[in-house]
Backbone and ligand atoms as CSV (ligand in chain L), in Angstrom:
chain,resi,resn,atom,element,x,y,z
A,1,MET,N,N,-23.648,114.053,-66.663
A,1,MET,CA,C,-23.897,115.268,-65.893
A,1,MET,C,C,-25.385,115.569,-65.903
A,2,ILE,N,N,-25.925,115.787,-64.732
A,2,ILE,CA,C,-27.362,116.078,-64.655
A,2,ILE,C,C,-27.553,117.586,-64.413
A,3,VAL,N,N,-28.315,118.169,-65.314
A,3,VAL,CA,C,-28.694,119.569,-65.151
A,3,VAL,C,C,-30.205,119.599,-64.900
A,4,LYS,N,N,-30.597,120.183,-63.794
A,4,LYS,CA,C,-32.016,120.194,-63.412
A,4,LYS,C,C,-32.713,121.408,-63.946
A,5,ASN,N,N,-34.018,121.281,-64.154
A,5,ASN,CA,C,-34.825,122.455,-64.478
A,5,ASN,C,C,-35.004,123.279,-63.229
A,6,ILE,N,N,-35.065,124.555,-63.395
A,6,ILE,CA,C,-35.230,125.443,-62.229
A,6,ILE,C,C,-36.714,125.781,-62.085
A,7,LEU,N,N,-37.251,125.506,-60.900
A,7,LEU,CA,C,-38.673,125.798,-60.622
A,7,LEU,C,C,-38.910,127.279,-60.719
A,8,GLN,N,N,-40.070,127.617,-61.254
A,8,GLN,CA,C,-40.401,129.050,-61.435
A,8,GLN,C,C,-41.394,129.497,-60.402
A,9,ALA,N,N,-41.381,130.802,-60.108
A,9,ALA,CA,C,-42.295,131.449,-59.159
A,9,ALA,C,C,-43.715,130.953,-59.415
A,10,GLY,N,N,-44.416,130.578,-58.332
A,10,GLY,CA,C,-45.745,130.005,-58.468
A,10,GLY,C,C,-45.725,128.555,-58.023
A,11,HIS,N,N,-44.524,127.882,-58.152
A,11,HIS,CA,C,-44.384,126.504,-57.668
A,11,HIS,C,C,-44.413,126.523,-56.145
A,12,PRO,N,N,-45.248,125.681,-55.507
A,12,PRO,CA,C,-45.390,125.737,-54.046
A,12,PRO,C,C,-44.074,125.466,-53.298
A,13,LEU,N,N,-43.194,124.674,-53.887
A,13,LEU,CA,C,-41.926,124.338,-53.165
A,13,LEU,C,C,-41.105,125.582,-52.905
A,14,LEU,N,N,-41.277,126.635,-53.735
A,14,LEU,CA,C,-40.500,127.873,-53.570
A,14,LEU,C,C,-41.055,128.734,-52.435
A,15,ARG,N,N,-42.189,128.294,-51.856
A,15,ARG,CA,C,-42.843,129.140,-50.852
A,15,ARG,C,C,-42.871,128.482,-49.467
A,16,ILE,N,N,-42.176,127.371,-49.302
A,16,ILE,CA,C,-42.191,126.747,-47.983
A,16,ILE,C,C,-40.774,126.809,-47.374
A,17,LYS,N,N,-40.732,126.645,-46.035
A,17,LYS,CA,C,-39.464,126.670,-45.319
A,17,LYS,C,C,-38.793,125.309,-45.518
A,18,SER,N,N,-37.569,125.312,-45.987
A,18,SER,CA,C,-36.862,124.046,-46.216
A,18,SER,C,C,-36.376,123.454,-44.888
A,19,LYS,N,N,-36.206,122.146,-44.884
A,19,LYS,CA,C,-35.756,121.431,-43.675
A,19,LYS,C,C,-34.194,121.437,-43.602
A,20,GLU,N,N,-33.719,121.340,-42.382
A,20,GLU,CA,C,-32.263,121.218,-42.181
A,20,GLU,C,C,-31.813,119.887,-42.797
A,21,ALA,N,N,-30.623,119.909,-43.417
A,21,ALA,CA,C,-30.053,118.683,-43.931
A,21,ALA,C,C,-29.489,117.877,-42.753
A,22,SER,N,N,-29.906,116.634,-42.622
A,22,SER,CA,C,-29.502,115.891,-41.413
A,22,SER,C,C,-28.125,115.227,-41.532
A,23,LYS,N,N,-27.939,114.382,-42.525
A,23,LYS,CA,C,-26.619,113.754,-42.629
A,23,LYS,C,C,-26.084,113.886,-44.063
A,24,ILE,N,N,-24.739,113.905,-44.137
A,24,ILE,CA,C,-24.130,114.024,-45.450
A,24,ILE,C,C,-23.802,112.632,-45.952
A,25,ASP,N,N,-24.709,112.126,-46.811
A,25,ASP,CA,C,-24.536,110.778,-47.346
A,25,ASP,C,C,-24.415,110.864,-48.875
A,26,VAL,N,N,-24.429,109.707,-49.513
A,26,VAL,CA,C,-24.277,109.670,-50.986
A,26,VAL,C,C,-25.369,110.458,-51.689
A,27,LYS,N,N,-26.570,110.333,-51.168
A,27,LYS,CA,C,-27.717,111.022,-51.780
A,27,LYS,C,C,-27.525,112.536,-51.772
A,28,MET,N,N,-27.033,113.003,-50.591
A,28,MET,CA,C,-26.817,114.473,-50.436
A,28,MET,C,C,-25.671,114.936,-51.351
A,29,THR,N,N,-24.604,114.137,-51.424
A,29,THR,CA,C,-23.468,114.487,-52.274
A,29,THR,C,C,-23.949,114.590,-53.733
A,30,LYS,N,N,-24.820,113.680,-54.122
A,30,LYS,CA,C,-25.382,113.711,-55.477
A,30,LYS,C,C,-26.189,114.976,-55.714
A,31,LEU,N,N,-26.992,115.334,-54.719
A,31,LEU,CA,C,-27.807,116.553,-54.840
A,31,LEU,C,C,-26.908,117.777,-55.011
A,32,VAL,N,N,-25.861,117.855,-54.194
A,32,VAL,CA,C,-24.927,118.973,-54.287
A,32,VAL,C,C,-24.288,118.998,-55.679
A,33,ASP,N,N,-23.863,117.853,-56.198
A,33,ASP,CA,C,-23.309,117.789,-57.547
A,33,ASP,C,C,-24.286,118.309,-58.579
A,34,ASN,N,N,-25.540,117.886,-58.459
A,34,ASN,CA,C,-26.565,118.352,-59.391
A,34,ASN,C,C,-26.769,119.865,-59.317
A,35,MET,N,N,-26.691,120.366,-58.076
A,35,MET,CA,C,-26.864,121.821,-57.890
A,35,MET,C,C,-25.713,122.572,-58.552
A,36,VAL,N,N,-24.484,122.063,-58.366
A,36,VAL,CA,C,-23.313,122.734,-58.964
A,36,VAL,C,C,-23.401,122.703,-60.502
A,37,ASN,N,N,-23.772,121.548,-61.046
A,37,ASN,CA,C,-23.912,121.428,-62.508
A,37,ASN,C,C,-24.964,122.397,-63.065
A,38,THR,N,N,-26.076,122.479,-62.317
A,38,THR,CA,C,-27.166,123.336,-62.758
A,38,THR,C,C,-26.784,124.805,-62.679
A,39,LEU,N,N,-26.107,125.157,-61.573
A,39,LEU,CA,C,-25.597,126.550,-61.371
A,39,LEU,C,C,-24.764,126.950,-62.564
A,40,LYS,N,N,-23.811,126.085,-62.945
A,40,LYS,CA,C,-22.894,126.438,-64.044
A,40,LYS,C,C,-23.629,126.435,-65.386
A,41,ALA,N,N,-24.451,125.413,-65.632
A,41,ALA,CA,C,-25.131,125.299,-66.920
A,41,ALA,C,C,-26.096,126.447,-67.159
A,42,GLN,N,N,-26.747,126.908,-66.051
A,42,GLN,CA,C,-27.726,127.967,-66.184
A,42,GLN,C,C,-27.070,129.353,-66.045
A,43,ASN,N,N,-25.772,129.343,-65.815
A,43,ASN,CA,C,-25.028,130.609,-65.687
A,43,ASN,C,C,-25.566,131.493,-64.578
A,44,LEU,N,N,-25.798,130.894,-63.415
A,44,LEU,CA,C,-26.278,131.641,-62.264
A,44,LEU,C,C,-25.137,131.892,-61.290
A,45,VAL,N,N,-25.320,132.856,-60.380
A,45,VAL,CA,C,-24.292,133.088,-59.355
A,45,VAL,C,C,-24.594,132.384,-58.070
A,46,GLY,N,N,-25.840,131.894,-57.953
A,46,GLY,CA,C,-26.240,131.170,-56.741
A,46,GLY,C,C,-27.432,130.288,-57.044
A,47,LEU,N,N,-27.577,129.212,-56.250
A,47,LEU,CA,C,-28.705,128.313,-56.424
A,47,LEU,C,C,-29.034,127.674,-55.077
A,48,ALA,N,N,-30.311,127.586,-54.777
A,48,ALA,CA,C,-30.778,126.948,-53.540
A,48,ALA,C,C,-31.478,125.634,-53.895
A,49,ALA,N,N,-31.342,124.610,-53.018
A,49,ALA,CA,C,-31.914,123.277,-53.284
A,49,ALA,C,C,-33.394,123.317,-53.688
A,50,PRO,N,N,-34.248,124.127,-53.012
A,50,PRO,CA,C,-35.654,124.095,-53.381
A,50,PRO,C,C,-35.881,124.534,-54.849
A,51,GLN,N,N,-34.956,125.295,-55.421
A,51,GLN,CA,C,-35.141,125.736,-56.806
A,51,GLN,C,C,-35.036,124.568,-57.775
A,52,ILE,N,N,-34.439,123.433,-57.335
A,52,ILE,CA,C,-34.461,122.263,-58.218
A,52,ILE,C,C,-35.314,121.138,-57.592
A,53,GLY,N,N,-36.161,121.522,-56.676
A,53,GLY,CA,C,-37.175,120.598,-56.203
A,53,GLY,C,C,-36.856,119.833,-54.897
A,54,PHE,N,N,-35.822,120.244,-54.188
A,54,PHE,CA,C,-35.504,119.602,-52.912
A,54,PHE,C,C,-35.638,120.593,-51.763
A,55,SER,N,N,-36.518,120.275,-50.829
A,55,SER,CA,C,-36.776,121.228,-49.752
A,55,SER,C,C,-35.786,120.994,-48.619
A,56,LEU,N,N,-34.520,121.265,-48.905
A,56,LEU,CA,C,-33.448,121.101,-47.956
A,56,LEU,C,C,-32.597,122.363,-47.901
A,57,ARG,N,N,-32.025,122.625,-46.681
A,57,ARG,CA,C,-31.276,123.878,-46.509
A,57,ARG,C,C,-29.868,123.746,-47.030
A,58,ILE,N,N,-29.733,123.825,-48.350
A,58,ILE,CA,C,-28.427,123.763,-49.050
A,58,ILE,C,C,-28.412,124.837,-50.111
A,59,ILE,N,N,-27.296,125.626,-50.166
A,59,ILE,CA,C,-27.128,126.610,-51.255
A,59,ILE,C,C,-25.723,126.465,-51.814
A,60,VAL,N,N,-25.594,126.845,-53.079
A,60,VAL,CA,C,-24.266,126.904,-53.708
A,60,VAL,C,C,-24.083,128.287,-54.363
A,61,THR,N,N,-22.861,128.774,-54.348
A,61,THR,CA,C,-22.589,130.047,-54.991
A,61,THR,C,C,-21.314,129.970,-55.828
A,62,GLU,N,N,-21.234,130.703,-56.882
A,62,GLU,CA,C,-19.995,130.847,-57.651
A,62,GLU,C,C,-20.150,132.108,-58.506
A,63,ILE,N,N,-19.277,133.073,-58.260
A,63,ILE,CA,C,-19.362,134.326,-58.993
A,63,ILE,C,C,-18.282,134.362,-60.045
A,64,ARG,N,N,-18.683,134.067,-61.276
A,64,ARG,CA,C,-17.737,134.004,-62.387
A,64,ARG,C,C,-17.596,135.348,-63.053
A,65,LYS,N,N,-16.499,135.522,-63.726
A,65,LYS,CA,C,-16.289,136.761,-64.474
A,65,LYS,C,C,-17.178,136.753,-65.713
A,66,THR,N,N,-17.857,137.876,-65.956
A,66,THR,CA,C,-18.620,138.005,-67.177
A,66,THR,C,C,-18.273,139.339,-67.809
A,67,GLU,N,N,-18.903,139.594,-68.932
A,67,GLU,CA,C,-18.701,140.851,-69.641
A,67,GLU,C,C,-19.009,142.065,-68.754
A,68,ILE,N,N,-20.041,141.923,-67.931
A,68,ILE,CA,C,-20.457,143.059,-67.099
A,68,ILE,C,C,-19.951,142.988,-65.687
A,69,ARG,N,N,-19.338,141.866,-65.293
A,69,ARG,CA,C,-18.967,141.710,-63.905
A,69,ARG,C,C,-17.466,141.900,-63.782
A,70,GLU,N,N,-17.078,142.780,-62.838
A,70,GLU,CA,C,-15.655,143.062,-62.690
A,70,GLU,C,C,-14.944,141.928,-61.987
A,71,VAL,N,N,-13.649,141.807,-62.309
A,71,VAL,CA,C,-12.838,140.700,-61.802
A,71,VAL,C,C,-12.808,140.672,-60.279
A,72,GLU,N,N,-12.753,141.837,-59.654
A,72,GLU,CA,C,-12.644,141.915,-58.176
A,72,GLU,C,C,-13.858,141.272,-57.506
A,73,GLU,N,N,-14.947,141.154,-58.252
A,73,GLU,CA,C,-16.167,140.628,-57.633
A,73,GLU,C,C,-16.260,139.110,-57.728
A,74,THR,N,N,-15.384,138.484,-58.453
A,74,THR,CA,C,-15.506,137.015,-58.684
A,74,THR,C,C,-15.188,136.277,-57.367
A,75,ASP,N,N,-15.772,135.097,-57.242
A,75,ASP,CA,C,-15.568,134.308,-56.039
A,75,ASP,C,C,-15.683,132.809,-56.407
A,76,GLU,N,N,-14.906,132.017,-55.694
A,76,GLU,CA,C,-14.828,130.563,-55.957
A,76,GLU,C,C,-16.176,129.877,-55.721
A,77,LEU,N,N,-16.254,128.618,-56.161
A,77,LEU,CA,C,-17.442,127.796,-55.908
A,77,LEU,C,C,-17.507,127.522,-54.390
A,78,ARG,N,N,-18.666,127.765,-53.795
A,78,ARG,CA,C,-18.830,127.516,-52.374
A,78,ARG,C,C,-20.123,126.728,-52.164
A,79,ILE,N,N,-20.063,125.813,-51.197
A,79,ILE,CA,C,-21.230,124.979,-50.842
A,79,ILE,C,C,-21.542,125.253,-49.399
A,80,PHE,N,N,-22.794,125.604,-49.113
A,80,PHE,CA,C,-23.232,125.879,-47.736
A,80,PHE,C,C,-24.376,124.941,-47.386
A,81,ILE,N,N,-24.111,124.058,-46.407
A,81,ILE,CA,C,-25.171,123.167,-45.890
A,81,ILE,C,C,-25.657,123.733,-44.549
A,82,ASN,N,N,-26.977,123.850,-44.428
A,82,ASN,CA,C,-27.581,124.469,-43.228
A,82,ASN,C,C,-27.007,125.840,-42.903
A,83,PRO,N,N,-26.946,126.746,-43.880
A,83,PRO,CA,C,-26.325,128.065,-43.638
A,83,PRO,C,C,-27.216,128.902,-42.700
A,84,LYS,N,N,-26.531,129.697,-41.898
A,84,LYS,CA,C,-27.215,130.586,-40.954
A,84,LYS,C,C,-26.454,131.923,-40.886
A,85,ILE,N,N,-27.139,133.014,-41.048
A,85,ILE,CA,C,-26.491,134.328,-40.907
A,85,ILE,C,C,-26.387,134.627,-39.426
A,86,ILE,N,N,-25.150,134.763,-38.942
A,86,ILE,CA,C,-24.942,134.946,-37.500
A,86,ILE,C,C,-24.638,136.413,-37.185
A,87,TRP,N,N,-24.391,137.218,-38.212
A,87,TRP,CA,C,-24.183,138.641,-37.996
A,87,TRP,C,C,-24.462,139.364,-39.323
A,88,SER,N,N,-25.080,140.560,-39.214
A,88,SER,CA,C,-25.190,141.376,-40.414
A,88,SER,C,C,-24.977,142.828,-40.075
A,89,SER,N,N,-24.382,143.552,-40.992
A,89,SER,CA,C,-24.017,144.951,-40.744
A,89,SER,C,C,-25.287,145.797,-40.636
A,90,LYS,N,N,-25.195,146.865,-39.834
A,90,LYS,CA,C,-26.337,147.792,-39.718
A,90,LYS,C,C,-26.539,148.497,-41.059
A,91,LYS,N,N,-25.390,148.758,-41.726
A,91,LYS,CA,C,-25.483,149.464,-42.998
A,91,LYS,C,C,-26.142,148.575,-44.042
A,92,GLU,N,N,-27.141,149.131,-44.720
A,92,GLU,CA,C,-27.799,148.369,-45.794
A,92,GLU,C,C,-27.545,149.060,-47.114
A,93,ILE,N,N,-27.558,148.260,-48.178
A,93,ILE,CA,C,-27.397,148.857,-49.503
A,93,ILE,C,C,-28.527,148.347,-50.426
A,94,VAL,N,N,-28.841,149.200,-51.387
A,94,VAL,CA,C,-29.884,148.834,-52.366
A,94,VAL,C,C,-29.186,148.521,-53.671
A,95,ASP,N,N,-29.443,147.334,-54.212
A,95,ASP,CA,C,-28.835,146.974,-55.473
A,95,ASP,C,C,-29.770,146.063,-56.263
A,96,TYR,N,N,-29.584,146.051,-57.562
A,96,TYR,CA,C,-30.441,145.256,-58.435
A,96,TYR,C,C,-30.232,143.776,-58.290
A,97,GLU,N,N,-31.313,142.995,-58.327
A,97,GLU,CA,C,-31.209,141.540,-58.285
A,97,GLU,C,C,-32.124,140.962,-59.365
A,98,GLY,N,N,-31.759,139.769,-59.780
A,98,GLY,CA,C,-32.640,138.961,-60.636
A,98,GLY,C,C,-32.661,137.594,-59.988
A,99,CYS,N,N,-33.350,136.595,-60.619
A,99,CYS,CA,C,-33.467,135.298,-60.005
A,99,CYS,C,C,-33.779,134.234,-61.025
A,100,GLY,N,N,-33.118,133.108,-60.885
A,100,GLY,CA,C,-33.317,131.965,-61.794
A,100,GLY,C,C,-34.742,131.426,-61.735
A,101,SER,N,N,-35.456,131.720,-60.615
A,101,SER,CA,C,-36.817,131.258,-60.476
A,101,SER,C,C,-37.837,132.316,-60.886
A,102,VAL,N,N,-37.326,133.474,-61.339
A,102,VAL,CA,C,-38.205,134.522,-61.897
A,102,VAL,C,C,-37.639,134.817,-63.286
A,103,ALA,N,N,-37.066,133.755,-63.877
A,103,ALA,CA,C,-36.317,133.921,-65.142
A,103,ALA,C,C,-37.246,134.156,-66.312
A,104,GLU,N,N,-38.411,133.565,-66.280
A,104,GLU,CA,C,-39.339,133.700,-67.403
A,104,GLU,C,C,-39.742,135.165,-67.507
A,105,ALA,N,N,-39.932,135.794,-66.351
A,105,ALA,CA,C,-40.346,137.223,-66.322
A,105,ALA,C,C,-39.166,138.120,-66.638
A,106,ASN,N,N,-37.921,137.626,-66.474
A,106,ASN,CA,C,-36.741,138.434,-66.784
A,106,ASN,C,C,-36.729,139.749,-66.017
A,107,LEU,N,N,-37.144,139.689,-64.769
A,107,LEU,CA,C,-37.239,140.916,-63.977
A,107,LEU,C,C,-35.957,141.191,-63.190
A,108,PHE,N,N,-35.555,142.433,-63.179
A,108,PHE,CA,C,-34.491,142.887,-62.296
A,108,PHE,C,C,-35.036,144.079,-61.532
A,109,ALA,N,N,-34.765,144.109,-60.241
A,109,ALA,CA,C,-35.315,145.175,-59.378
A,109,ALA,C,C,-34.432,145.398,-58.192
A,110,PRO,N,N,-34.504,146.647,-57.618
A,110,PRO,CA,C,-33.658,146.965,-56.477
A,110,PRO,C,C,-34.188,146.338,-55.167
A,111,VAL,N,N,-33.257,145.732,-54.414
A,111,VAL,CA,C,-33.563,145.116,-53.130
A,111,VAL,C,C,-32.593,145.661,-52.107
A,112,LYS,N,N,-33.120,145.987,-50.912
A,112,LYS,CA,C,-32.283,146.520,-49.837
A,112,LYS,C,C,-31.842,145.358,-48.907
A,113,ARG,N,N,-30.546,145.243,-48.676
A,113,ARG,CA,C,-30.048,144.207,-47.796
A,113,ARG,C,C,-28.844,144.737,-47.006
A,114,PRO,N,N,-28.542,144.090,-45.836
A,114,PRO,CA,C,-27.331,144.459,-45.126
A,114,PRO,C,C,-26.119,144.324,-46.060
A,115,GLU,N,N,-25.190,145.273,-45.925
A,115,GLU,CA,C,-24.046,145.290,-46.828
A,115,GLU,C,C,-23.111,144.082,-46.566
A,116,LYS,N,N,-22.851,143.818,-45.264
A,116,LYS,CA,C,-21.931,142.733,-44.912
A,116,LYS,C,C,-22.654,141.714,-44.013
A,117,ILE,N,N,-22.236,140.472,-44.157
A,117,ILE,CA,C,-22.788,139.440,-43.264
A,117,ILE,C,C,-21.694,138.463,-42.847
A,118,LYS,N,N,-22.027,137.720,-41.792
A,118,LYS,CA,C,-21.155,136.604,-41.398
A,118,LYS,C,C,-22.083,135.396,-41.396
A,119,VAL,N,N,-21.679,134.332,-42.105
A,119,VAL,CA,C,-22.505,133.159,-42.214
A,119,VAL,C,C,-21.769,131.921,-41.681
A,120,LYS,N,N,-22.577,131.064,-41.077
A,120,LYS,CA,C,-22.049,129.821,-40.495
A,120,LYS,C,C,-22.719,128.685,-41.279
A,121,ALA,N,N,-21.970,127.641,-41.624
A,121,ALA,CA,C,-22.578,126.524,-42.370
A,121,ALA,C,C,-21.672,125.285,-42.264
A,122,LEU,N,N,-22.101,124.212,-42.911
A,122,LEU,CA,C,-21.259,123.013,-43.026
A,122,LEU,C,C,-20.801,122.956,-44.484
A,123,ASP,N,N,-19.565,122.507,-44.705
A,123,ASP,CA,C,-19.100,122.311,-46.077
A,123,ASP,C,C,-19.575,120.978,-46.603
A,124,LYS,N,N,-19.161,120.576,-47.803
A,124,LYS,CA,C,-19.714,119.363,-48.386
A,124,LYS,C,C,-19.271,118.074,-47.675
A,125,ASN,N,N,-18.245,118.208,-46.819
A,125,ASN,CA,C,-17.845,117.055,-46.015
A,125,ASN,C,C,-18.444,117.091,-44.606
A,126,GLY,N,N,-19.264,118.084,-44.358
A,126,GLY,CA,C,-19.941,118.185,-43.048
A,126,GLY,C,C,-19.109,118.926,-42.016
A,127,LYS,N,N,-18.058,119.581,-42.495
A,127,LYS,CA,C,-17.206,120.327,-41.564
A,127,LYS,C,C,-17.720,121.756,-41.392
A,128,PRO,N,N,-17.872,122.215,-40.138
A,128,PRO,CA,C,-18.403,123.583,-39.963
A,128,PRO,C,C,-17.404,124.645,-40.335
A,129,PHE,N,N,-17.882,125.745,-40.898
A,129,PHE,CA,C,-17.039,126.894,-41.210
A,129,PHE,C,C,-17.812,128.181,-41.053
A,130,GLU,N,N,-17.089,129.282,-40.943
A,130,GLU,CA,C,-17.679,130.602,-40.916
A,130,GLU,C,C,-17.083,131.453,-42.007
A,131,LEU,N,N,-17.857,132.352,-42.565
A,131,LEU,CA,C,-17.375,133.169,-43.650
A,131,LEU,C,C,-17.947,134.560,-43.547
A,132,LYS,N,N,-17.081,135.543,-43.682
A,132,LYS,CA,C,-17.553,136.938,-43.698
A,132,LYS,C,C,-17.644,137.337,-45.190
A,133,ALA,N,N,-18.769,137.908,-45.568
A,133,ALA,CA,C,-18.942,138.273,-46.980
A,133,ALA,C,C,-19.443,139.684,-47.101
A,134,GLU,N,N,-19.009,140.324,-48.199
A,134,GLU,CA,C,-19.496,141.680,-48.527
A,134,GLU,C,C,-19.683,141.736,-50.032
A,135,GLY,N,N,-20.198,142.877,-50.492
A,135,GLY,CA,C,-20.353,143.052,-51.952
A,135,GLY,C,C,-21.339,142.063,-52.525
A,136,LEU,N,N,-21.068,141.651,-53.766
A,136,LEU,CA,C,-21.959,140.769,-54.502
A,136,LEU,C,C,-22.133,139.415,-53.766
A,137,LEU,N,N,-21.071,138.866,-53.217
A,137,LEU,CA,C,-21.172,137.569,-52.549
A,137,LEU,C,C,-22.197,137.624,-51.368
A,138,SER,N,N,-22.108,138.706,-50.603
A,138,SER,CA,C,-23.012,138.906,-49.451
A,138,SER,C,C,-24.463,138.909,-49.958
A,139,LYS,N,N,-24.693,139.645,-51.042
A,139,LYS,CA,C,-26.016,139.725,-51.605
A,139,LYS,C,C,-26.536,138.372,-52.092
A,140,VAL,N,N,-25.637,137.618,-52.738
A,140,VAL,CA,C,-26.037,136.327,-53.317
A,140,VAL,C,C,-26.374,135.340,-52.174
A,141,ILE,N,N,-25.531,135.307,-51.137
A,141,ILE,CA,C,-25.794,134.410,-50.008
A,141,ILE,C,C,-27.149,134.736,-49.355
A,142,GLN,N,N,-27.407,136.021,-49.139
A,142,GLN,CA,C,-28.667,136.416,-48.523
A,142,GLN,C,C,-29.867,136.033,-49.408
A,143,HIS,N,N,-29.699,136.237,-50.721
A,143,HIS,CA,C,-30.754,135.903,-51.664
A,143,HIS,C,C,-31.077,134.421,-51.631
A,144,GLU,N,N,-30.002,133.596,-51.586
A,144,GLU,CA,C,-30.172,132.117,-51.616
A,144,GLU,C,C,-30.749,131.604,-50.301
A,145,ILE,N,N,-30.321,132.185,-49.164
A,145,ILE,CA,C,-30.873,131.776,-47.882
A,145,ILE,C,C,-32.365,132.105,-47.824
A,146,ASP,N,N,-32.718,133.247,-48.413
A,146,ASP,CA,C,-34.166,133.614,-48.497
A,146,ASP,C,C,-34.951,132.490,-49.197
A,147,HIS,N,N,-34.370,131.877,-50.215
A,147,HIS,CA,C,-35.076,130.780,-50.905
A,147,HIS,C,C,-35.366,129.653,-49.962
A,148,LEU,N,N,-34.468,129.405,-48.984
A,148,LEU,CA,C,-34.677,128.316,-48.018
A,148,LEU,C,C,-35.805,128.621,-47.066
A,149,ASP,N,N,-36.175,129.907,-46.987
A,149,ASP,CA,C,-37.283,130.294,-46.144
A,149,ASP,C,C,-38.546,130.646,-46.912
A,150,GLY,N,N,-38.557,130.301,-48.194
A,150,GLY,CA,C,-39.758,130.498,-49.006
A,150,GLY,C,C,-39.922,131.964,-49.478
A,151,ILE,N,N,-38.816,132.712,-49.433
A,151,ILE,CA,C,-38.898,134.142,-49.805
A,151,ILE,C,C,-38.270,134.347,-51.174
A,152,LEU,N,N,-38.939,135.114,-52.047
A,152,LEU,CA,C,-38.357,135.480,-53.370
A,152,LEU,C,C,-37.995,136.935,-53.349
A,153,PHE,N,N,-37.026,137.335,-54.155
A,153,PHE,CA,C,-36.563,138.750,-54.130
A,153,PHE,C,C,-37.678,139.708,-54.470
A,154,VAL,N,N,-38.659,139.248,-55.252
A,154,VAL,CA,C,-39.758,140.128,-55.625
A,154,VAL,C,C,-40.579,140.582,-54.383
A,155,ASP,N,N,-40.498,139.772,-53.312
A,155,ASP,CA,C,-41.200,140.145,-52.068
A,155,ASP,C,C,-40.554,141.383,-51.432
A,156,LYS,N,N,-39.305,141.654,-51.815
A,156,LYS,CA,C,-38.499,142.647,-51.116
A,156,LYS,C,C,-38.145,143.858,-51.992
A,157,ILE,N,N,-38.778,143.981,-53.166
A,157,ILE,CA,C,-38.430,145.079,-54.064
A,157,ILE,C,C,-38.639,146.414,-53.392
A,158,ALA,N,N,-37.563,147.213,-53.349
A,158,ALA,CA,C,-37.599,148.471,-52.603
A,158,ALA,C,C,-38.528,149.478,-53.286
A,159,ASP,N,N,-38.496,149.534,-54.608
A,159,ASP,CA,C,-39.289,150.501,-55.327
A,159,ASP,C,C,-39.741,149.872,-56.641
A,160,THR,N,N,-41.024,149.537,-56.697
A,160,THR,CA,C,-41.506,148.781,-57.862
A,160,THR,C,C,-41.448,149.589,-59.151
A,161,LYS,N,N,-41.325,150.913,-59.007
A,161,LYS,CA,C,-41.223,151.767,-60.245
A,161,LYS,C,C,-39.840,151.563,-60.895
A,162,GLN,N,N,-38.908,150.948,-60.181
A,162,GLN,CA,C,-37.593,150.746,-60.753
A,162,GLN,C,C,-37.345,149.342,-61.301
A,163,ILE,N,N,-38.448,148.576,-61.417
A,163,ILE,CA,C,-38.310,147.227,-62.005
A,163,ILE,C,C,-37.909,147.368,-63.492
A,164,MET,N,N,-36.956,146.530,-63.901
A,164,MET,CA,C,-36.514,146.585,-65.329
A,164,MET,C,C,-36.557,145.194,-65.915
A,165,GLY,N,N,-36.783,145.133,-67.225
A,165,GLY,CA,C,-36.598,143.898,-67.979
A,165,GLY,C,C,-35.107,143.675,-68.164
A,166,ARG,N,N,-34.727,142.443,-68.512
A,166,ARG,CA,C,-33.314,142.084,-68.647
A,166,ARG,C,C,-32.540,142.985,-69.608
A,167,GLU,N,N,-33.152,143.262,-70.771
A,167,GLU,CA,C,-32.475,144.072,-71.783
A,167,GLU,C,C,-32.112,145.436,-71.260
A,168,GLU,N,N,-33.120,146.097,-70.617
A,168,GLU,CA,C,-32.899,147.447,-70.101
A,168,GLU,C,C,-31.839,147.404,-69.000
A,169,TYR,N,N,-31.940,146.374,-68.147
A,169,TYR,CA,C,-31.006,146.245,-67.032
A,169,TYR,C,C,-29.601,146.122,-67.543
A,170,LEU,N,N,-29.375,145.259,-68.536
A,170,LEU,CA,C,-28.018,145.060,-69.075
A,170,LEU,C,C,-27.499,146.344,-69.742
A,171,LYS,N,N,-28.356,147.028,-70.437
A,171,LYS,CA,C,-27.967,148.270,-71.090
A,171,LYS,C,C,-27.436,149.286,-70.069
A,172,ARG,N,N,-28.223,149.432,-68.972
A,172,ARG,CA,C,-27.838,150.429,-67.943
A,172,ARG,C,C,-26.636,150.003,-67.165
A,173,VAL,N,N,-26.587,148.723,-66.845
A,173,VAL,CA,C,-25.501,148.208,-66.018
A,173,VAL,C,C,-24.172,148.371,-66.748
A,174,LYS,N,N,-24.169,148.165,-68.027
A,174,LYS,CA,C,-22.949,148.306,-68.814
A,174,LYS,C,C,-22.423,149.740,-68.774
A,175,LYS,N,N,-23.401,150.669,-68.674
A,175,LYS,CA,C,-23.013,152.072,-68.659
A,175,LYS,C,C,-22.515,152.505,-67.281
A,176,THR,N,N,-23.102,151.912,-66.236
A,176,THR,CA,C,-22.751,152.322,-64.892
A,176,THR,C,C,-21.895,151.193,-64.231
A,177,LYS,N,N,-22.260,150.848,-63.034
A,177,LYS,CA,C,-21.495,149.808,-62.307
A,177,LYS,C,C,-22.282,148.481,-62.321
A,178,PRO,N,N,-21.591,147.370,-62.409
A,178,PRO,CA,C,-22.340,146.100,-62.423
A,178,PRO,C,C,-23.060,145.805,-61.119
A,179,GLY,N,N,-24.191,145.147,-61.224
A,179,GLY,CA,C,-24.951,144.702,-60.059
A,179,GLY,C,C,-24.814,143.213,-59.932
A,180,GLY,N,N,-25.936,142.490,-59.880
A,180,GLY,CA,C,-25.880,141.053,-59.685
A,180,GLY,C,C,-26.089,140.267,-60.960
L,1,ZN,ZN,ZN,-33.220,133.298,-56.713
């Protein structure tokens, strides 16, 4: 099993627009496997290919149950190749986010995003699908697609005075409602 290191903010690959994945071959399947392994090993809810050094439009998500995450928010492992948001709700919500590529800084901060989205993508066999997402999954998909466009959540912090370190974030989240 290959677990990749996650590139950290400052690495140029995290700041460029990733290319569309052209064909689903053995190489691509291997990349997706590595992404899934890395997602699980690093205990993340989402991962984009550029975060492990491949400038391709592929993201994976899996929302597992944790001490602070409620069961209703969990979601199965999903693979999105060439994902595109085809609809987003007018209603936006502000919620805390962190990122595997800003992990050294351990920053959590509020980001405003559309509450619900509809995304179109190919699955790992190259079959097209559409998915409507809300709640945590919607937020994770939007965060990961931003990575494909060279955007980090820190670019979108709604109020920099509300930035928290991981310890403070976990303390507060446990008392209130879970975020990301
Ligand atoms: Zn991220």
